[in-house]
Biopython code that builds the backbone (N, CA, C, O; Angstrom):
import numpy as np
from Bio.PDB.StructureBuilder import StructureBuilder

atoms = [
    (1, "MET", "N", (-99.604, 16.552, -217.726)),
    (1, "MET", "CA", (-98.256, 17.211, -217.934)),
    (1, "MET", "C", (-97.780, 17.283, -216.354)),
    (1, "MET", "O", (-98.558, 17.449, -215.414)),
    (2, "LEU", "N", (-96.615, 17.155, -216.267)),
    (2, "LEU", "CA", (-96.077, 17.401, -214.921)),
    (2, "LEU", "C", (-95.562, 18.991, -214.750)),
    (2, "LEU", "O", (-95.042, 19.607, -215.680)),
    (3, "ASN", "N", (-95.758, 19.482, -213.594)),
    (3, "ASN", "CA", (-95.418, 20.649, -213.267)),
    (3, "ASN", "C", (-94.002, 20.894, -212.677)),
    (3, "ASN", "O", (-93.912, 21.192, -211.486)),
    (4, "THR", "N", (-93.158, 20.809, -213.265)),
    (4, "THR", "CA", (-91.622, 20.582, -212.832)),
    (4, "THR", "C", (-91.245, 22.198, -212.527)),
    (4, "THR", "O", (-91.825, 23.166, -213.018)),
    (5, "PRO", "N", (-90.258, 22.220, -211.701)),
    (5, "PRO", "CA", (-89.553, 23.509, -211.261)),
    (5, "PRO", "C", (-89.225, 24.201, -212.528)),
    (5, "PRO", "O", (-89.518, 25.383, -212.709)),
    (6, "TRP", "N", (-88.658, 23.518, -213.348)),
    (6, "TRP", "CA", (-87.978, 23.972, -214.627)),
    (6, "TRP", "C", (-89.084, 24.573, -215.597)),
    (6, "TRP", "O", (-88.909, 25.692, -216.079)),
    (7, "GLU", "N", (-90.104, 23.908, -215.853)),
    (7, "GLU", "CA", (-91.222, 24.351, -216.527)),
    (7, "GLU", "C", (-92.025, 25.595, -215.956)),
    (7, "GLU", "O", (-92.487, 26.425, -216.738)),
    (8, "THR", "N", (-92.157, 25.694, -214.839)),
    (8, "THR", "CA", (-92.894, 26.665, -214.394)),
    (8, "THR", "C", (-91.993, 27.673, -213.602)),
    (8, "THR", "O", (-92.532, 28.564, -212.945)),
    (9, "GLY", "N", (-90.661, 27.549, -213.651)),
    (9, "GLY", "CA", (-89.791, 28.504, -213.129)),
    (9, "GLY", "C", (-89.469, 29.896, -213.910)),
    (9, "GLY", "O", (-89.666, 29.906, -215.126)),
    (10, "SER", "N", (-89.106, 30.775, -213.432)),
    (10, "SER", "CA", (-88.835, 32.364, -213.807)),
    (10, "SER", "C", (-87.668, 32.137, -214.852)),
    (10, "SER", "O", (-87.211, 30.996, -214.919)),
    (11, "ASP", "N", (-87.183, 33.043, -215.610)),
    (11, "ASP", "CA", (-85.932, 32.856, -216.255)),
    (11, "ASP", "C", (-84.867, 33.126, -215.401)),
    (11, "ASP", "O", (-83.825, 32.502, -215.598)),
    (12, "LEU", "N", (-84.929, 34.074, -214.330)),
    (12, "LEU", "CA", (-84.042, 34.133, -213.488)),
    (12, "LEU", "C", (-83.621, 32.996, -212.788)),
    (12, "LEU", "O", (-82.418, 32.760, -212.676)),
    (13, "TYR", "N", (-84.591, 32.165, -212.239)),
    (13, "TYR", "CA", (-84.394, 30.841, -211.827)),
    (13, "TYR", "C", (-83.639, 30.020, -212.552)),
    (13, "TYR", "O", (-82.659, 29.427, -212.099)),
    (14, "ARG", "N", (-84.104, 29.928, -213.871)),
    (14, "ARG", "CA", (-83.315, 29.066, -214.944)),
    (14, "ARG", "C", (-81.915, 29.315, -215.064)),
    (14, "ARG", "O", (-81.062, 28.429, -215.023)),
    (15, "ARG", "N", (-81.674, 30.618, -215.223)),
    (15, "ARG", "CA", (-80.315, 31.135, -215.215)),
    (15, "ARG", "C", (-79.479, 30.803, -214.187)),
    (15, "ARG", "O", (-78.284, 30.625, -214.422)),
    (16, "LEU", "N", (-80.002, 30.673, -212.884)),
    (16, "LEU", "CA", (-79.355, 30.518, -211.581)),
    (16, "LEU", "C", (-78.811, 29.258, -211.531)),
    (16, "LEU", "O", (-77.666, 28.976, -211.177)),
    (17, "VAL", "N", (-79.939, 28.284, -212.009)),
    (17, "VAL", "CA", (-79.654, 26.645, -212.031)),
    (17, "VAL", "C", (-78.650, 26.341, -212.833)),
    (17, "VAL", "O", (-77.758, 25.568, -212.484)),
    (18, "VAL", "N", (-78.698, 26.998, -214.156)),
    (18, "VAL", "CA", (-77.453, 26.717, -215.055)),
    (18, "VAL", "C", (-76.260, 27.056, -214.706)),
    (18, "VAL", "O", (-75.249, 26.406, -214.972)),
    (19, "SER", "N", (-76.303, 28.184, -214.035)),
    (19, "SER", "CA", (-75.024, 28.799, -213.614)),
    (19, "SER", "C", (-74.360, 27.994, -212.389)),
    (19, "SER", "O", (-73.171, 27.685, -212.313)),
    (20, "ALA", "N", (-75.241, 27.752, -211.562)),
    (20, "ALA", "CA", (-74.774, 26.814, -210.421)),
    (20, "ALA", "C", (-74.167, 25.488, -211.035)),
    (20, "ALA", "O", (-73.084, 25.064, -210.630)),
    (21, "LEU", "N", (-74.856, 24.872, -211.977)),
    (21, "LEU", "CA", (-74.442, 23.516, -212.568)),
    (21, "LEU", "C", (-72.928, 23.655, -213.156)),
    (21, "LEU", "O", (-71.963, 22.934, -212.903)),
    (22, "VAL", "N", (-72.996, 24.745, -213.983)),
    (22, "VAL", "CA", (-71.539, 24.935, -214.738)),
    (22, "VAL", "C", (-70.469, 25.340, -213.685)),
    (22, "VAL", "O", (-69.402, 24.727, -213.654)),
    (23, "THR", "N", (-70.720, 26.325, -212.846)),
    (23, "THR", "CA", (-69.748, 26.621, -211.731)),
    (23, "THR", "C", (-69.482, 25.514, -211.030)),
    (23, "THR", "O", (-68.274, 25.275, -211.024)),
    (24, "THR", "N", (-70.166, 24.703, -210.404)),
    (24, "THR", "CA", (-69.952, 23.569, -209.747)),
    (24, "THR", "C", (-69.191, 22.527, -210.481)),
    (24, "THR", "O", (-68.266, 21.939, -209.919)),
    (25, "ALA", "N", (-69.534, 22.265, -211.720)),
    (25, "ALA", "CA", (-68.568, 21.485, -212.622)),
    (25, "ALA", "C", (-67.288, 21.885, -212.955)),
    (25, "ALA", "O", (-66.389, 21.045, -213.009)),
    (26, "ILE", "N", (-67.059, 23.180, -213.213)),
    (26, "ILE", "CA", (-65.890, 23.869, -213.334)),
    (26, "ILE", "C", (-64.975, 23.638, -212.065)),
    (26, "ILE", "O", (-63.866, 23.105, -212.094)),
    (27, "GLY", "N", (-65.653, 24.151, -210.894)),
    (27, "GLY", "CA", (-64.811, 23.776, -209.781)),
    (27, "GLY", "C", (-64.506, 22.385, -209.345)),
    (27, "GLY", "O", (-63.444, 22.190, -208.752)),
    (28, "ILE", "N", (-65.300, 21.423, -209.568)),
    (28, "ILE", "CA", (-64.933, 19.923, -209.573)),
    (28, "ILE", "C", (-63.793, 19.507, -210.274)),
    (28, "ILE", "O", (-63.041, 18.651, -209.809)),
    (29, "LEU", "N", (-63.542, 20.242, -211.749)),
    (29, "LEU", "CA", (-62.631, 19.654, -212.606)),
    (29, "LEU", "C", (-61.244, 20.493, -212.205)),
    (29, "LEU", "O", (-60.125, 19.990, -212.300)),
    (30, "ILE", "N", (-61.466, 21.680, -211.800)),
    (30, "ILE", "CA", (-60.126, 22.458, -210.865)),
    (30, "ILE", "C", (-59.769, 21.569, -209.743)),
    (30, "ILE", "O", (-58.578, 21.258, -209.721)),
    (31, "ALA", "N", (-60.504, 21.088, -208.816)),
    (31, "ALA", "CA", (-60.287, 20.212, -207.740)),
    (31, "ALA", "C", (-59.539, 19.009, -208.306)),
    (31, "ALA", "O", (-58.423, 18.787, -207.838)),
    (32, "VAL", "N", (-59.948, 18.324, -209.116)),
    (32, "VAL", "CA", (-59.516, 17.039, -209.610)),
    (32, "VAL", "C", (-58.278, 17.303, -210.365)),
    (32, "VAL", "O", (-57.507, 16.344, -210.387)),
    (33, "VAL", "N", (-57.897, 18.349, -210.981)),
    (33, "VAL", "CA", (-56.756, 18.828, -211.751)),
    (33, "VAL", "C", (-55.657, 18.953, -210.647)),
    (33, "VAL", "O", (-54.613, 18.301, -210.640)),
    (34, "GLY", "N", (-56.037, 19.891, -209.705)),
    (34, "GLY", "CA", (-55.106, 20.119, -208.370)),
    (34, "GLY", "C", (-54.721, 18.880, -207.565)),
    (34, "GLY", "O", (-53.650, 18.738, -206.975)),
    (35, "ALA", "N", (-55.807, 17.927, -207.614)),
    (35, "ALA", "CA", (-55.280, 16.732, -206.739)),
    (35, "ALA", "C", (-54.733, 15.819, -207.538)),
    (35, "ALA", "O", (-54.018, 15.068, -206.874)),
    (36, "THR", "N", (-54.754, 15.526, -208.772)),
    (36, "THR", "CA", (-53.732, 14.826, -209.520)),
    (36, "THR", "C", (-52.478, 15.376, -209.715)),
    (36, "THR", "O", (-51.538, 14.584, -209.783)),
    (37, "SER", "N", (-52.214, 16.806, -209.842)),
    (37, "SER", "CA", (-51.006, 17.237, -209.910)),
    (37, "SER", "C", (-50.358, 17.517, -208.725)),
    (37, "SER", "O", (-49.204, 17.946, -208.726)),
    (38, "ASP", "N", (-51.105, 17.277, -207.517)),
    (38, "ASP", "CA", (-50.445, 17.401, -206.097)),
    (38, "ASP", "C", (-50.302, 18.979, -205.668)),
    (38, "ASP", "O", (-49.284, 19.356, -205.088)),
    (39, "GLN", "N", (-51.122, 19.674, -205.908)),
    (39, "GLN", "CA", (-50.972, 21.210, -205.862)),
    (39, "GLN", "C", (-52.220, 21.616, -205.019)),
    (39, "GLN", "O", (-53.350, 21.694, -205.501)),
    (40, "ARG", "N", (-51.945, 21.841, -203.856)),
    (40, "ARG", "CA", (-52.731, 22.102, -202.820)),
    (40, "ARG", "C", (-53.676, 23.741, -203.172)),
    (40, "ARG", "O", (-54.892, 23.891, -203.059)),
    (41, "ALA", "N", (-52.920, 24.522, -203.495)),
    (41, "ALA", "CA", (-53.339, 25.732, -203.772)),
    (41, "ALA", "C", (-54.539, 25.672, -204.798)),
    (41, "ALA", "O", (-55.570, 26.334, -204.674)),
    (42, "VAL", "N", (-54.257, 24.748, -205.879)),
    (42, "VAL", "CA", (-55.354, 24.478, -207.124)),
    (42, "VAL", "C", (-56.549, 23.895, -206.401)),
    (42, "VAL", "O", (-57.667, 24.309, -206.711)),
    (43, "VAL", "N", (-56.421, 23.030, -205.526)),
    (43, "VAL", "CA", (-57.420, 22.167, -204.778)),
    (43, "VAL", "C", (-58.364, 23.254, -204.138)),
    (43, "VAL", "O", (-59.555, 23.423, -204.398)),
    (44, "LEU", "N", (-57.609, 23.932, -203.274)),
    (44, "LEU", "CA", (-58.385, 25.076, -202.584)),
    (44, "LEU", "C", (-59.113, 26.048, -203.533)),
    (44, "LEU", "O", (-60.195, 26.517, -203.177)),
    (45, "ALA", "N", (-58.575, 26.369, -204.717)),
    (45, "ALA", "CA", (-59.109, 27.315, -205.478)),
    (45, "ALA", "C", (-60.547, 26.524, -206.114)),
    (45, "ALA", "O", (-61.620, 27.127, -206.146)),
    (46, "GLY", "N", (-60.404, 25.145, -206.593)),
    (46, "GLY", "CA", (-61.362, 24.452, -206.943)),
    (46, "GLY", "C", (-62.576, 24.394, -205.984)),
    (46, "GLY", "O", (-63.756, 24.430, -206.334)),
    (47, "ILE", "N", (-62.128, 24.305, -204.788)),
    (47, "ILE", "CA", (-63.258, 24.291, -203.708)),
    (47, "ILE", "C", (-64.188, 25.320, -203.499)),
    (47, "ILE", "O", (-65.406, 25.197, -203.361)),
    (48, "THR", "N", (-63.340, 26.613, -203.484)),
    (48, "THR", "CA", (-63.896, 27.971, -203.807)),
    (48, "THR", "C", (-64.824, 28.069, -204.718)),
    (48, "THR", "O", (-65.918, 28.589, -204.499)),
    (49, "VAL", "N", (-64.411, 27.499, -205.997)),
    (49, "VAL", "CA", (-65.411, 27.763, -207.060)),
    (49, "VAL", "C", (-66.663, 26.860, -207.006)),
    (49, "VAL", "O", (-67.721, 27.130, -207.576)),
    (50, "ILE", "N", (-66.404, 25.635, -206.176)),
    (50, "ILE", "CA", (-67.602, 24.801, -205.804)),
    (50, "ILE", "C", (-68.642, 25.492, -204.719)),
    (50, "ILE", "O", (-69.824, 25.151, -204.774)),
    (51, "VAL", "N", (-68.268, 26.337, -203.857)),
    (51, "VAL", "CA", (-68.941, 26.872, -203.024)),
    (51, "VAL", "C", (-69.684, 27.786, -203.602)),
    (51, "VAL", "O", (-70.888, 27.900, -203.373)),
    (52, "ALA", "N", (-68.959, 28.597, -204.492)),
    (52, "ALA", "CA", (-69.543, 29.605, -205.388)),
    (52, "ALA", "C", (-70.764, 29.148, -206.058)),
    (52, "ALA", "O", (-71.858, 29.696, -205.926)),
    (53, "GLY", "N", (-70.485, 27.938, -206.912)),
    (53, "GLY", "CA", (-71.745, 27.073, -207.381)),
    (53, "GLY", "C", (-72.791, 26.898, -206.428)),
    (53, "GLY", "O", (-73.951, 27.164, -206.741)),
    (54, "MET", "N", (-72.441, 26.405, -205.100)),
    (54, "MET", "CA", (-73.594, 26.161, -204.162)),
    (54, "MET", "C", (-74.307, 27.361, -203.838)),
    (54, "MET", "O", (-75.528, 27.313, -203.690)),
    (55, "VAL", "N", (-73.623, 28.513, -203.704)),
    (55, "VAL", "CA", (-74.315, 29.690, -203.352)),
    (55, "VAL", "C", (-75.205, 30.017, -204.704)),
    (55, "VAL", "O", (-76.361, 30.411, -204.551)),
    (56, "CYS", "N", (-74.735, 29.873, -205.848)),
    (56, "CYS", "CA", (-75.647, 30.212, -206.979)),
    (56, "CYS", "C", (-76.944, 29.249, -206.657)),
    (56, "CYS", "O", (-78.061, 29.766, -206.668)),
    (57, "HIS", "N", (-76.814, 28.066, -206.416)),
    (57, "HIS", "CA", (-78.005, 27.001, -206.106)),
    (57, "HIS", "C", (-78.804, 27.315, -205.193)),
    (57, "HIS", "O", (-80.007, 27.182, -205.418)),
    (58, "LEU", "N", (-78.341, 27.833, -203.873)),
    (58, "LEU", "CA", (-79.159, 28.408, -202.888)),
    (58, "LEU", "C", (-79.875, 29.615, -203.282)),
    (58, "LEU", "O", (-81.035, 29.781, -202.904)),
    (59, "ALA", "N", (-79.148, 30.654, -204.168)),
    (59, "ALA", "CA", (-79.865, 31.818, -204.728)),
    (59, "ALA", "C", (-81.245, 31.237, -205.632)),
    (59, "ALA", "O", (-82.369, 31.728, -205.526)),
    (60, "GLY", "N", (-80.937, 30.253, -206.401)),
    (60, "GLY", "CA", (-82.127, 29.665, -207.263)),
    (60, "GLY", "C", (-83.334, 29.274, -206.369)),
    (60, "GLY", "O", (-84.500, 29.635, -206.528)),
    (61, "MET", "N", (-82.809, 28.423, -205.344)),
    (61, "MET", "CA", (-83.905, 28.016, -204.290)),
    (61, "MET", "C", (-84.796, 29.129, -203.754)),
    (61, "MET", "O", (-86.019, 29.002, -203.693)),
    (62, "VAL", "N", (-84.102, 30.296, -203.342)),
    (62, "VAL", "CA", (-84.657, 31.420, -202.831)),
    (62, "VAL", "C", (-85.605, 32.057, -203.882)),
    (62, "VAL", "O", (-86.726, 32.419, -203.526)),
    (63, "VAL", "N", (-85.210, 32.200, -205.110)),
    (63, "VAL", "CA", (-86.026, 32.804, -206.321)),
    (63, "VAL", "C", (-87.172, 31.760, -206.604)),
    (63, "VAL", "O", (-88.297, 32.187, -206.864)),
    (64, "ARG", "N", (-86.941, 30.502, -206.564)),
    (64, "ARG", "CA", (-87.925, 29.765, -206.859)),
    (64, "ARG", "C", (-89.174, 29.799, -205.740)),
    (64, "ARG", "O", (-90.352, 29.768, -206.097)),
    (65, "SER", "N", (-88.768, 29.866, -204.383)),
    (65, "SER", "CA", (-89.775, 29.887, -203.247)),
    (65, "SER", "C", (-90.419, 31.434, -203.554)),
    (65, "SER", "O", (-91.621, 31.693, -203.499)),
    (66, "ARG", "N", (-89.448, 32.302, -203.856)),
    (66, "ARG", "CA", (-90.427, 33.513, -204.047)),
    (66, "ARG", "C", (-91.311, 33.555, -205.182)),
    (66, "ARG", "O", (-92.266, 34.331, -205.199)),
    (67, "ASP", "N", (-91.063, 32.794, -206.105)),
    (67, "ASP", "CA", (-92.126, 32.711, -207.389)),
    (67, "ASP", "C", (-93.128, 31.922, -206.915)),
    (67, "ASP", "O", (-94.217, 32.458, -207.121)),
    (68, "VAL", "N", (-93.224, 30.738, -206.298)),
    (68, "VAL", "CA", (-94.144, 30.209, -205.651)),
    (68, "VAL", "C", (-94.982, 30.945, -204.796)),
    (68, "VAL", "O", (-96.198, 30.793, -204.914)),
    (69, "ARG", "N", (-94.539, 31.703, -203.970)),
    (69, "ARG", "CA", (-95.404, 32.470, -202.946)),
    (69, "ARG", "C", (-96.054, 33.578, -203.834)),
    (69, "ARG", "O", (-97.235, 33.782, -203.552)),
    (70, "ARG", "N", (-95.616, 34.230, -204.701)),
    (70, "ARG", "CA", (-96.138, 35.142, -205.553)),
    (70, "ARG", "C", (-97.420, 34.628, -206.335)),
    (70, "ARG", "O", (-98.487, 35.239, -206.399)),
    (71, "ARG", "N", (-97.129, 33.368, -206.936)),
    (71, "ARG", "CA", (-98.008, 32.566, -207.616)),
    (71, "ARG", "C", (-99.386, 32.274, -206.696)),
    (71, "ARG", "O", (-100.530, 32.626, -206.983)),
    (72, "LEU", "N", (-98.979, 31.587, -205.599)),
    (72, "LEU", "CA", (-99.934, 31.306, -204.552)),
    (72, "LEU", "C", (-100.846, 32.569, -204.144)),
    (72, "LEU", "O", (-102.062, 32.501, -203.965)),
    (73, "LYS", "N", (-100.126, 33.642, -204.035)),
    (73, "LYS", "CA", (-100.769, 35.028, -203.454)),
    (73, "LYS", "C", (-101.717, 35.390, -204.522)),
    (73, "LYS", "O", (-102.823, 35.889, -204.313)),
    (74, "ASP", "N", (-101.189, 35.093, -205.756)),
    (74, "ASP", "CA", (-102.168, 35.749, -206.937)),
    (74, "ASP", "C", (-103.470, 34.797, -207.269)),
    (74, "ASP", "O", (-104.431, 35.269, -207.877)),
    (75, "LEU", "N", (-103.441, 33.445, -206.838)),
    (75, "LEU", "CA", (-104.393, 32.827, -206.952)),
    (75, "LEU", "C", (-105.471, 32.933, -205.795)),
    (75, "LEU", "O", (-106.583, 32.419, -205.922)),
    (76, "SER", "N", (-105.099, 33.601, -204.701)),
    (76, "SER", "CA", (-105.761, 33.985, -203.599)),
    (76, "SER", "C", (-106.879, 35.095, -203.803)),
    (76, "SER", "O", (-107.530, 35.499, -202.840)),
]
sb = StructureBuilder()
sb.init_structure("model")
sb.init_model(0)
sb.init_chain("A")
sb.init_seg("    ")
for serial, (resi, resn, name, xyz) in enumerate(atoms, 1):
    if name == "N":
        sb.init_residue(resn, " ", resi, " ")
    sb.init_atom(name, np.array(xyz, "f"), 0.0, 1.0, " ", f" {name:<3s}", serial, name[0])
structure = sb.get_structure()
């Protein structure tokens, strides 16, 4: 069996990853709609939402590394 981050990750990690994916996807859709309708403000709003998704992703990485450190500490 593979030890993937999804299988061994905490519930917080999973929630952060899913919210990052959803937020980034929504931001991409907003940016594409803004680009096709030639509305610069909508594109910038979409980019802001994409950045929020990336922040969620980074928070997930921090939580994942914290979980790994705790697991390794418990093994010692």
